[in-house]
N, C-alpha and C positions, 0 to 999 in steps of 0.2 A: 504493500500499499504506501503512494506517495506521501511524502512529508508535505503537507501544505503550509505556506507561508502565514502567519499569524494575518487576519484581517485586519484593515485600519480601525484605530480605535475612534476614529470619526465618524464610522458607519453608524447609521440608525440601527436600532437593534432588530427592526423588521426586515430591512436589508440583509443584515449578517445571518440571520435564520434562514432568509430565501438562500441566500449563497451555499450556506453549510447542507441544505437539501440537496443543491445542484452537485455538491463534491462527493457527497454518500453515495449519490446516484453513478455518479461517473466512476467511483471507486469500486463501488459493487460490479459495474461492467467489465472492468479490467481493462478497458482501453487507454490507451495513451493520448495525449492531446493530439499527436500527429494522427493517430487511428481516428480519433473523434472528428477532425479536420475533413479527414478522407470520406467519413460516412455522411457528412452534413454538409450545408451549404455556406459554412462558416470556417475563416480559417484557424491555424492553431493559434495564431498570436491573439485573435479574438477571443478564443475560448481562454486563454491565458488571464486575458483582462476580466472576462466575465466570471471566473473562478476564483479570481484574488480580490474582487470587491471593487475594481476600479472602473468598471463600465457596467451599467446596468444591461443584461440582455436583452434583446427585442423578443416580442412574444414566440415569433416563427423559430428562433434558438431554442427556445423552451421546449417548443411541441418537438422538434426534432431530436434534442437530446434525449427525452422521454422515449421517442419512438425506436431511437437506435439502441438504448439501454432496455428495451421491453417492459415499460412502464405506463402506468394510467397517468396522462398529463394534467387531468382534472386539478387534482390538489397542487401539483406545481403553479398551475396557470392562476389558482386563487392566491397562493403566497406571491406570485408575481405583480399581480394587480395590486395587492397591500405594499409590497416592496416600491412598486412604481409610485403610490402615492407619496412614499417616505423619501423617495428618490432626491428631489429638490434639496431638500434640508441636508441631505448626506452630501450633495453636490457642493454645496456652500462649504460645508465642513471640510469637505476634502480639500476644498481651493485654500481655505485656511491653513490646513497642513501642509499643501504646498508652498503657501508662502512662508511659513514656518522653517520648511526644508531649504529656501532659497536664503534665508536670512542667516541660518547655521553653515552655509557653505556647502550643503550636500546637492546633487544635481537629481530632481525629481523625473521620473520617466514620462517623456513628452506625450501627450494626449493622442491617440491615433485616431485617424478619419474615420467616419462611421462605415459599417459594411455598405457593399453595394446594394444587397439583398434589404437591407435596411431602408435605404433611400428608395428604392424601388417601391416598397411599401408606403411609404409617406407620400409619395408622389401619387399613387394610386388612390390612397384615402382623401388626398387634397382635391383630386379629379372628381371623386365621387361627392365630395362636399360641395364642390362648386356647380356641379351638374343638376345636385337637389336643390341649391339656391335659385339657380336659373328656372327650374319647373316652378318652385313657388312662385316668384316674381311674375312668369306668363301666366300662372294661373289667377294670382291676386288682380293682375291687370285685366284678364278677360272678365272677372267677376266685377270690376268697378265699371267697365265699358257697359256690360248688361244691365247692372243698376243704375247707373249715371245717377249717383246721389248729388251730385251738383246741378243737375237741371232746375231751373226754377219754373214751376209750372205757371206762375202768374206773368213771367216775363216771355213766356211762348204758350200761351193759352191753347189748350186743346189740338197739341201738333199732331198726337196720336188719335184723335178722336176720329169716326168714320165720317167721310167726306158725304155731303149732301147729294152729290153726283157720284155715280158709278157704286161699285161692291165697296161696303165698310171694311175697315182692316181688322183684324183679329183683337178681340178684347182680351187684355193680360191684367190679371188682378194682380195687385202689389200690395202686400199688408202694410196697414198703417198708412197709406198715400191716399190723402184726400184732393181730387182732382177740382180744378176750379170750376164755378157755376156763373155763366153770364145769360141769365134768361131775357130773352126779348119776345115781342111779338110779331108773328108774321102771318099776312092772311086772316088776321083776326083771332089767331091761337098763339098760346105760349109756348115757346120753344127753346131747349138749352142747347141745342145744337148737337146733342150725341145719338138720338133716335127720334124717327117720324112716328114711331107707334102710337096706335090709338087702341089696341086689342091685347097685345100681349099680356098674359096671367103671371103675376110674380107672387111669389110667396117666400117663406123662410128659405134659404141656402140657394136662391135664384143669385144669378150673378150676370153680368154683360153690360154692353151699352144701354140697354132698356132700363136695367136696375139704375143707373147712373143718371138716367133722363128722369126718372122719378123722383128719386132723390132731390135732383137740384129742383124740379117743380115743386116738390113738399117743402123745400128750405124757401123756396120764393113764397109760396104762401103763407110762411109764419110757422111751419110745423118741423121742427129741427129732427133729421134722421141720423144724427150723428155725423160720422165722417162720409162724405161723397166719393166713396170707393169702388161702387158698382158692384157691391156684395149686399144683398137684402139680409141683414142680420134682425136681432131682436129689436134694435133703437129704430131701424128703418120700418119694421112693423107695428111699433107702438105709434109712429108718427102718422103712417097710414091709418090707423085706427081712430086716431083722433080727427084726422083729415075727415074721415067718413062720418063721423058723428056729426062733426061741424056741417056738413054738406048734406044730411039727412039720409045718406046713404047705409046700405048694411053694414054694419059694424063687423068685418071678420080680418080685416088687415091684409087681406089679398087684393093687390092691385089688377082689376081687370076694366073691360070697356067702360062700365059707368064711373070707375074711379078715374080712368084717364080722360075721361070727357070734361068732368069737373077740374082735373090737374091742368085740363090745356085751356080752360077758360080765362 
């Protein structure tokens, strides 16, 4: 069994425990550092740094060591995560130790460049992160374009309302959005500009341009339907019932031909 160098006293205890487990696994395998380098993607000098506590091995090196030694990597990976959390403080302490060595005239071992495999893994993770951020930005931009929260309904009144001539545009209900109501009289009848209907039946859960037309007319007559959003909910039904009662109609909250006739007056 090789005689290991004593680990630096500056290492965090969690890092030391992790390195000790790596050493024990390597010793049980009977492999030399050269043999270990030959069977893994990491050089002999890298394994020397890892096993002497001078550099925290990457996750891939831990997994390859476990594979080569015929061990379950799960426990080692848990210890690696714990050591990784403690490593910054250990690195700071190691830097202090290097400064002390320099002051005493000794020559500290120069830091070695990171392994090529480690750099490739870091680049791969960076590209994955950049790609994920790009996808998120595109999705957010698409959602903003669809919702158009900056659009001012009053500045552009009824831009998406159905045209008086030709086929009406599809109605899209937007939760919490109240559309503008500008009621005017045309040909002796009131019209809000959303639907010319005089016969469509509407009750709870109805939605569409006809509902929006009725809500605007109810509001014009002084019977508040709540949000003028094109959805016939409880407040709209209650407003219709009050309107029907005031006009001497059957009070059922259902907007039909008789109620439309009064709304248009």
